[in-house]
PyMOL commands that place a pseudoatom at each C-alpha (Angstrom):
pseudoatom trace, name=CA, resn=MET, resi=1, chain=A, elem=C, hetatm=0, pos=[-16.573, -22.500, 11.217]
pseudoatom trace, name=CA, resn=ALA, resi=2, chain=A, elem=C, hetatm=0, pos=[-17.349, -18.801, 10.763]
pseudoatom trace, name=CA, resn=GLY, resi=3, chain=A, elem=C, hetatm=0, pos=[-18.536, -17.327, 7.480]
pseudoatom trace, name=CA, resn=PRO, resi=4, chain=A, elem=C, hetatm=0, pos=[-16.596, -14.894, 5.318]
pseudoatom trace, name=CA, resn=VAL, resi=5, chain=A, elem=C, hetatm=0, pos=[-15.421, -11.665, 6.929]
pseudoatom trace, name=CA, resn=LYS, resi=6, chain=A, elem=C, hetatm=0, pos=[-17.552, -8.643, 6.050]
pseudoatom trace, name=CA, resn=ARG, resi=7, chain=A, elem=C, hetatm=0, pos=[-15.396, -5.638, 5.185]
pseudoatom trace, name=CA, resn=SER, resi=8, chain=A, elem=C, hetatm=0, pos=[-16.388, -2.067, 4.535]
pseudoatom trace, name=CA, resn=GLY, resi=9, chain=A, elem=C, hetatm=0, pos=[-15.687, -0.417, 1.191]
pseudoatom trace, name=CA, resn=LEU, resi=10, chain=A, elem=C, hetatm=0, pos=[-12.746, 1.500, 2.670]
pseudoatom trace, name=CA, resn=GLN, resi=11, chain=A, elem=C, hetatm=0, pos=[-11.249, -1.659, 4.141]
pseudoatom trace, name=CA, resn=GLN, resi=12, chain=A, elem=C, hetatm=0, pos=[-11.501, -3.366, 0.762]
pseudoatom trace, name=CA, resn=GLN, resi=13, chain=A, elem=C, hetatm=0, pos=[-9.845, -0.378, -0.938]
pseudoatom trace, name=CA, resn=ILE, resi=14, chain=A, elem=C, hetatm=0, pos=[-6.953, -0.446, 1.532]
pseudoatom trace, name=CA, resn=ILE, resi=15, chain=A, elem=C, hetatm=0, pos=[-6.411, -4.180, 1.114]
pseudoatom trace, name=CA, resn=SER, resi=16, chain=A, elem=C, hetatm=0, pos=[-6.609, -3.793, -2.650]
pseudoatom trace, name=CA, resn=MET, resi=17, chain=A, elem=C, hetatm=0, pos=[-4.017, -1.005, -2.610]
pseudoatom trace, name=CA, resn=TYR, resi=18, chain=A, elem=C, hetatm=0, pos=[-1.712, -3.052, -0.355]
pseudoatom trace, name=CA, resn=ARG, resi=19, chain=A, elem=C, hetatm=0, pos=[-1.817, -5.939, -2.820]
pseudoatom trace, name=CA, resn=GLU, resi=20, chain=A, elem=C, hetatm=0, pos=[-1.386, -3.579, -5.759]
pseudoatom trace, name=CA, resn=CYS, resi=21, chain=A, elem=C, hetatm=0, pos=[1.762, -2.162, -4.155]
pseudoatom trace, name=CA, resn=PHE, resi=22, chain=A, elem=C, hetatm=0, pos=[3.293, -5.625, -3.877]
pseudoatom trace, name=CA, resn=ARG, resi=23, chain=A, elem=C, hetatm=0, pos=[2.366, -6.409, -7.485]
pseudoatom trace, name=CA, resn=ALA, resi=24, chain=A, elem=C, hetatm=0, pos=[4.081, -3.203, -8.579]
pseudoatom trace, name=CA, resn=ALA, resi=25, chain=A, elem=C, hetatm=0, pos=[7.167, -4.129, -6.535]
pseudoatom trace, name=CA, resn=ARG, resi=26, chain=A, elem=C, hetatm=0, pos=[7.429, -7.388, -8.498]
pseudoatom trace, name=CA, resn=GLU, resi=27, chain=A, elem=C, hetatm=0, pos=[8.108, -5.281, -11.605]
pseudoatom trace, name=CA, resn=LYS, resi=28, chain=A, elem=C, hetatm=0, pos=[11.301, -3.891, -10.059]
pseudoatom trace, name=CA, resn=PRO, resi=29, chain=A, elem=C, hetatm=0, pos=[14.762, -5.498, -10.298]
pseudoatom trace, name=CA, resn=LYS, resi=30, chain=A, elem=C, hetatm=0, pos=[14.897, -8.699, -8.282]
pseudoatom trace, name=CA, resn=ALA, resi=31, chain=A, elem=C, hetatm=0, pos=[17.752, -7.478, -6.073]
pseudoatom trace, name=CA, resn=ASN, resi=32, chain=A, elem=C, hetatm=0, pos=[15.772, -4.375, -5.045]
pseudoatom trace, name=CA, resn=ARG, resi=33, chain=A, elem=C, hetatm=0, pos=[12.427, -6.014, -4.345]
pseudoatom trace, name=CA, resn=PRO, resi=34, chain=A, elem=C, hetatm=0, pos=[13.128, -6.605, -0.626]
pseudoatom trace, name=CA, resn=HIS, resi=35, chain=A, elem=C, hetatm=0, pos=[13.684, -2.840, -0.248]
pseudoatom trace, name=CA, resn=PHE, resi=36, chain=A, elem=C, hetatm=0, pos=[10.281, -2.160, -1.820]
pseudoatom trace, name=CA, resn=TYR, resi=37, chain=A, elem=C, hetatm=0, pos=[8.569, -4.839, 0.295]
pseudoatom trace, name=CA, resn=LYS, resi=38, chain=A, elem=C, hetatm=0, pos=[10.021, -3.376, 3.492]
pseudoatom trace, name=CA, resn=PHE, resi=39, chain=A, elem=C, hetatm=0, pos=[9.089, 0.157, 2.410]
pseudoatom trace, name=CA, resn=ILE, resi=40, chain=A, elem=C, hetatm=0, pos=[5.491, -0.872, 1.645]
pseudoatom trace, name=CA, resn=ARG, resi=41, chain=A, elem=C, hetatm=0, pos=[5.051, -2.556, 5.023]
pseudoatom trace, name=CA, resn=GLN, resi=42, chain=A, elem=C, hetatm=0, pos=[6.526, 0.429, 6.860]
pseudoatom trace, name=CA, resn=GLU, resi=43, chain=A, elem=C, hetatm=0, pos=[4.316, 2.911, 5.030]
pseudoatom trace, name=CA, resn=PHE, resi=44, chain=A, elem=C, hetatm=0, pos=[1.152, 0.969, 5.828]
pseudoatom trace, name=CA, resn=ARG, resi=45, chain=A, elem=C, hetatm=0, pos=[2.087, 0.484, 9.487]
pseudoatom trace, name=CA, resn=LYS, resi=46, chain=A, elem=C, hetatm=0, pos=[3.491, 3.884, 10.411]
pseudoatom trace, name=CA, resn=HIS, resi=47, chain=A, elem=C, hetatm=0, pos=[0.137, 5.640, 10.696]
pseudoatom trace, name=CA, resn=ASP, resi=48, chain=A, elem=C, hetatm=0, pos=[-2.053, 4.950, 13.692]
pseudoatom trace, name=CA, resn=ILE, resi=49, chain=A, elem=C, hetatm=0, pos=[-5.444, 5.955, 12.315]
pseudoatom trace, name=CA, resn=LYS, resi=50, chain=A, elem=C, hetatm=0, pos=[-8.723, 5.142, 14.028]
pseudoatom trace, name=CA, resn=LYS, resi=51, chain=A, elem=C, hetatm=0, pos=[-11.217, 3.114, 11.997]
pseudoatom trace, name=CA, resn=SER, resi=52, chain=A, elem=C, hetatm=0, pos=[-13.810, 5.849, 12.402]
pseudoatom trace, name=CA, resn=ASP, resi=53, chain=A, elem=C, hetatm=0, pos=[-11.566, 8.633, 11.024]
pseudoatom trace, name=CA, resn=PHE, resi=54, chain=A, elem=C, hetatm=0, pos=[-12.939, 8.400, 7.484]
pseudoatom trace, name=CA, resn=ALA, resi=55, chain=A, elem=C, hetatm=0, pos=[-11.577, 11.732, 6.273]
pseudoatom trace, name=CA, resn=THR, resi=56, chain=A, elem=C, hetatm=0, pos=[-8.001, 10.783, 7.194]
pseudoatom trace, name=CA, resn=ILE, resi=57, chain=A, elem=C, hetatm=0, pos=[-8.379, 7.298, 5.742]
pseudoatom trace, name=CA, resn=GLU, resi=58, chain=A, elem=C, hetatm=0, pos=[-9.662, 8.676, 2.442]
pseudoatom trace, name=CA, resn=TYR, resi=59, chain=A, elem=C, hetatm=0, pos=[-6.856, 11.245, 2.374]
pseudoatom trace, name=CA, resn=MET, resi=60, chain=A, elem=C, hetatm=0, pos=[-4.245, 8.545, 3.020]
pseudoatom trace, name=CA, resn=LEU, resi=61, chain=A, elem=C, hetatm=0, pos=[-5.752, 6.382, 0.256]
pseudoatom trace, name=CA, resn=ARG, resi=62, chain=A, elem=C, hetatm=0, pos=[-5.465, 9.252, -2.243]
pseudoatom trace, name=CA, resn=LYS, resi=63, chain=A, elem=C, hetatm=0, pos=[-1.922, 10.023, -1.091]
pseudoatom trace, name=CA, resn=GLY, resi=64, chain=A, elem=C, hetatm=0, pos=[-0.992, 6.345, -1.313]
pseudoatom trace, name=CA, resn=GLN, resi=65, chain=A, elem=C, hetatm=0, pos=[-2.416, 6.080, -4.826]
pseudoatom trace, name=CA, resn=ARG, resi=66, chain=A, elem=C, hetatm=0, pos=[-0.295, 9.034, -5.977]
pseudoatom trace, name=CA, resn=GLN, resi=67, chain=A, elem=C, hetatm=0, pos=[2.747, 7.505, -4.315]
pseudoatom trace, name=CA, resn=LEU, resi=68, chain=A, elem=C, hetatm=0, pos=[2.066, 4.146, -5.958]
pseudoatom trace, name=CA, resn=GLU, resi=69, chain=A, elem=C, hetatm=0, pos=[1.820, 5.753, -9.392]
pseudoatom trace, name=CA, resn=ALA, resi=70, chain=A, elem=C, hetatm=0, pos=[5.138, 7.528, -8.808]
pseudoatom trace, name=CA, resn=TYR, resi=71, chain=A, elem=C, hetatm=0, pos=[6.934, 4.353, -7.681]
pseudoatom trace, name=CA, resn=ARG, resi=72, chain=A, elem=C, hetatm=0, pos=[5.493, 2.378, -10.593]
pseudoatom trace, name=CA, resn=LYS, resi=73, chain=A, elem=C, hetatm=0, pos=[7.478, 4.437, -13.087]
pseudoatom trace, name=CA, resn=PRO, resi=74, chain=A, elem=C, hetatm=0, pos=[10.242, 2.411, -14.724]
pseudoatom trace, name=CA, resn=THR, resi=75, chain=A, elem=C, hetatm=0, pos=[12.796, 5.100, -13.846]
pseudoatom trace, name=CA, resn=ILE, resi=76, chain=A, elem=C, hetatm=0, pos=[12.369, 4.279, -10.143]
pseudoatom trace, name=CA, resn=GLN, resi=77, chain=A, elem=C, hetatm=0, pos=[14.587, 1.253, -9.598]
pseudoatom trace, name=CA, resn=ASP, resi=78, chain=A, elem=C, hetatm=0, pos=[15.084, 1.278, -5.826]
pseudoatom trace, name=CA, resn=VAL, resi=79, chain=A, elem=C, hetatm=0, pos=[13.900, 2.870, -2.605]
pseudoatom trace, name=CA, resn=HIS, resi=80, chain=A, elem=C, hetatm=0, pos=[15.973, 3.276, 0.531]
pseudoatom trace, name=CA, resn=VAL, resi=81, chain=A, elem=C, hetatm=0, pos=[14.288, 2.773, 3.850]
for i in range(1, 81): cmd.bond("trace and resi %d" % i, "trace and resi %d" % (i + 1))
show_as sticks, trace
zoom trace
């Protein structure tokens, strides 16, 4: 059996943000959560970024963090995909 997977700091940040997005979606009305889940998955999958493109990855992390903060606001009840 192989040992634990070694991840870079950026990889850990991305995984952490992905999980954080789903936690934030659980704060939304139950009927709208599937919309948020679908939106989160689409946003993380729509960019084809190479692992070595650190500048783009860091930019996308900052952009994603701003987006997460915006969608966390209680006034945002739903997102349409």
